[in-house]
N, C-alpha and C positions, 0 to 999 in steps of 0.2 A: 504494500500500500504506500510506503514512502515514495514520494516523487510522482505518484499517479495524478494527484490533483493539479500539480504544476503542468504536467504533460497535457492533460485535458484542457486546461485553461489556454495553453499556447495553441492548441490545434482545433479546439471546438468551441470553447466558451468558458465563462467563469465556473470554477469548481473549487471547493475547499476540502481539505482532508476530513473535516468534521461531517460535511454533507455526504461525502463518499461513504464514510463509515456508517452514518445513520441510514443510508439507503442500502448498503450491501451486507452489513452484519445480520440483519433479519433474514435476508435471502440465503446467506450461508447457513444460518440455523435451520431454515426450512429445508434446505438440501440435506442437511444431516438427519433431520427427522424423517424425511422421505426415504433416505438410504436405510435407516434403521427399520422403518416399516416395510420396505421392499424385502429386506432380509427375512421378514416374517411372512412373506408372500402377500403383502398388502401394499398398495400404492405403487405397484410396479410401473404402471404407465406414466405416472407423474415423475417417478425417478428416471425413467428412460428419457422423458422430455427434458429434464434438467441436464442429463448427460449430453444430450444433443445440443443444448444451449452452450455448454462448455466447449464442445467441438467447434461450433460456429464462432464462438467468441475467440477461440485460439486463432482461427483464420483471420478474423478481424484484426487482431493484434499483429499478426505476421504481415498482413497487407498494409496496415498503417505504418509499420516499421519501414517498409519499402517506399510507400507513397511520400512520407514526410522526411525520409532519409535521416531518421532519428529513432533510436530505440524506443519501442512501445512497451511500457511496463506490462508484464504478463506474457510477452511473446515467447520467452524461453520456457516458462511453465506450461504454456499452451502447447508448444511443440514437443516438449519432453514428457509431459504428464497427460494433458487433456486429449490430444489426438490419439496417442497410443492406447490410453485407457478406453476411449470410446470405441476404437476399432476392436479391442479385445472384448468389451462387453457386448458389442453387437454381432460378433462372430458366433457361428454355431459351434458349440463345443460338445465333444462326445460325452 
């Protein structure tokens, strides 16, 4: 999260670390609840939708890194964690 608000402000419009945290911490908590419920065979569709969102978000950060010629916070995590995890979870496993 450090540096993200400044990056957003430079490239899209005003953002503060506090506003980012206020908007994203509840979302992360919801993702954790969904993952926990999916483990108990409940809320699987919602959990899959969240995983798909992480996948798309990873490509957003990679694309903006290229477009703005400036590192986009989250690009490495997206490339190393979100994309491989999504491919793994969506693959058919024996």
